[in-house]
C-alpha positions as CSV (number, residue, x, y, z in Angstrom):
1,M,27.0,12.2,-13.7
2,D,25.2,10.7,-10.9
3,K,21.4,11.3,-10.5
4,K,20.8,13.5,-7.5
5,K,18.5,12.3,-4.9
6,I,15.5,14.7,-4.2
7,S,14.3,15.3,-0.8
8,Q,10.8,14.6,-0.3
9,G,10.1,15.6,3.2
10,P,8.1,13.4,5.6
11,I,6.8,10.9,2.9
12,A,10.4,9.9,2.0
13,E,10.8,8.8,5.6
14,V,7.7,7.1,5.7
15,V,8.7,5.1,2.5
16,H,12.0,4.3,4.1
17,Q,10.4,3.0,7.3
18,A,8.0,0.8,5.2
19,I,10.8,-0.5,3.0
20,E,12.5,-1.6,6.5
21,G,9.3,-3.5,7.4
22,S,7.3,-1.0,9.2
23,S,3.6,-1.9,9.2
24,D,2.4,1.5,10.7
25,A,4.4,3.1,7.8
26,V,2.6,0.9,5.1
27,E,-0.5,1.7,6.7
28,E,0.2,5.4,6.5
29,I,1.0,5.0,2.9
30,V,-2.2,3.4,2.2
31,L,-4.3,5.8,4.1
32,Q,-2.4,8.8,2.6
33,F,-3.0,7.5,-1.0
34,R,-6.2,5.3,-0.9
35,D,-8.6,8.2,-1.7
36,R,-6.7,9.7,-4.3
37,I,-6.3,6.6,-6.1
38,Y,-9.7,5.8,-5.9
39,Y,-11.0,9.1,-7.5
40,L,-8.4,8.7,-10.1
41,A,-9.9,5.1,-10.8
42,L,-13.3,6.4,-10.8
43,R,-12.5,9.1,-13.3
44,M,-10.7,6.6,-15.6
45,L,-13.2,3.7,-15.0
46,S,-16.5,5.2,-14.4
47,H,-17.8,2.5,-12.3
48,P,-17.6,2.6,-8.5
49,E,-17.0,-1.1,-8.0
50,D,-14.4,-1.3,-10.7
51,A,-12.7,1.6,-9.3
52,K,-12.6,0.1,-5.7
53,D,-11.3,-3.1,-7.1
54,A,-8.5,-1.3,-9.0
55,T,-7.5,0.8,-6.1
56,Q,-6.9,-2.3,-4.0
57,D,-5.0,-3.6,-6.8
58,I,-3.0,-0.5,-7.2
59,L,-2.2,-0.2,-3.4
60,I,-1.1,-3.7,-3.5
61,K,1.4,-3.0,-6.4
62,V,2.5,0.1,-4.8
63,I,3.3,-1.7,-1.4
64,S,4.8,-4.8,-3.1
65,N,7.1,-2.7,-5.3
66,L,8.3,0.0,-2.6
67,K,11.9,-1.2,-2.9
68,T,11.9,-0.2,-6.7
69,F,11.2,3.4,-5.8
70,R,14.5,5.2,-6.4
71,F,14.0,8.4,-4.4
72,E,14.9,10.4,-7.5
73,G,11.5,12.0,-7.8
74,A,8.4,12.6,-6.0
75,F,6.9,9.7,-4.3
76,Q,3.4,10.8,-5.3
77,A,4.4,10.9,-8.9
78,W,5.6,7.4,-8.6
79,V,2.4,6.1,-7.2
80,Y,0.2,8.0,-9.8
81,R,2.6,6.4,-12.5
82,V,1.8,3.0,-11.0
83,A,-1.8,3.8,-10.8
84,A,-2.1,5.1,-14.5
85,N,-0.2,2.1,-15.8
86,H,-2.6,-0.2,-13.9
87,L,-5.9,1.7,-15.0
88,N,-4.7,1.7,-18.7
89,T,-4.4,-2.0,-18.5
90,V,-7.8,-2.5,-17.0
91,R,-9.4,0.0,-19.6
92,K,-7.8,-1.8,-22.5
93,S,-8.9,-5.2,-21.2
94,R,-12.5,-4.0,-20.7
95,M,-12.6,-2.5,-24.0
96,E,-11.4,-5.8,-25.6
97,R,-13.9,-7.6,-23.9
98,F,-16.7,-5.3,-25.3
99,E,-15.2,-4.9,-28.6
100,M,-17.8,-5.4,-31.4
101,N,-17.0,-6.8,-34.9
102,W,-19.3,-8.1,-37.6
103,E,-18.9,-11.8,-36.6
104,K,-20.2,-10.8,-33.0
105,A,-23.0,-8.5,-34.7
106,V,-24.1,-11.5,-36.6
107,R,-24.0,-14.0,-33.7
108,L,-26.1,-11.4,-31.7
109,V,-28.7,-11.3,-34.6
110,D,-28.6,-15.1,-34.9
111,Q,-29.1,-15.5,-31.1
112,A,-31.9,-13.0,-31.0
113,E,-33.6,-14.9,-34.1
114,A,-33.0,-18.4,-32.2
115,K,-34.7,-17.0,-28.9
116,G,-37.7,-15.9,-31.1
117,W,-37.3,-12.1,-30.4
118,L,-37.3,-11.3,-34.0
119,A,-40.4,-13.5,-34.7
120,N,-42.3,-12.0,-31.5
121,P,-43.7,-8.7,-32.8
122,P,-44.1,-7.0,-29.2
123,A,-40.4,-7.9,-28.2
124,A,-38.9,-7.5,-31.5
125,P,-38.6,-3.8,-31.9
126,S,-36.9,-3.5,-28.5
127,K,-34.6,-6.3,-28.9
128,M,-33.7,-5.0,-32.2
129,L,-33.1,-1.6,-30.9
130,E,-30.9,-3.0,-28.2
131,I,-28.9,-4.7,-30.6
132,E,-28.4,-1.6,-32.8
133,V,-27.5,0.5,-29.8
134,R,-24.9,-2.1,-28.7
135,L,-23.4,-2.1,-32.3
136,R,-23.5,1.7,-32.5
137,C,-21.9,2.3,-28.9
138,T,-19.2,-0.1,-29.6
139,Q,-18.0,0.9,-32.9
140,P,-15.4,3.8,-33.3
141,C,-16.6,6.8,-34.9
């Protein structure tokens, strides 16, 4: 049984034109989805600059991979799937960068001690509090 192509109205025609090389069609796709992708990225990443960067990356992926869209479902759903996959990867890599473990915690305390933060009474409490907050915020509950 062959999959039935779903009519998607005007956006399907714009996608066909973009695949055929129309720069106006590509621009229309970017303009139509840019803000939606940005707001999704902002919700998932919580940082406006990261959301802007992710939006650009996602739009590049969408435009670069238009030929892989099979017209079997809604184009908007396909765009959101590309966006969600990219954003999940970005979130995972960010979490891995900030992941805290005991070895990193010991290094932080050693660095604080080497810089004299622990010996200097006025700075010691705030720096120790900073280290403790970092540890608590980065550990799973």
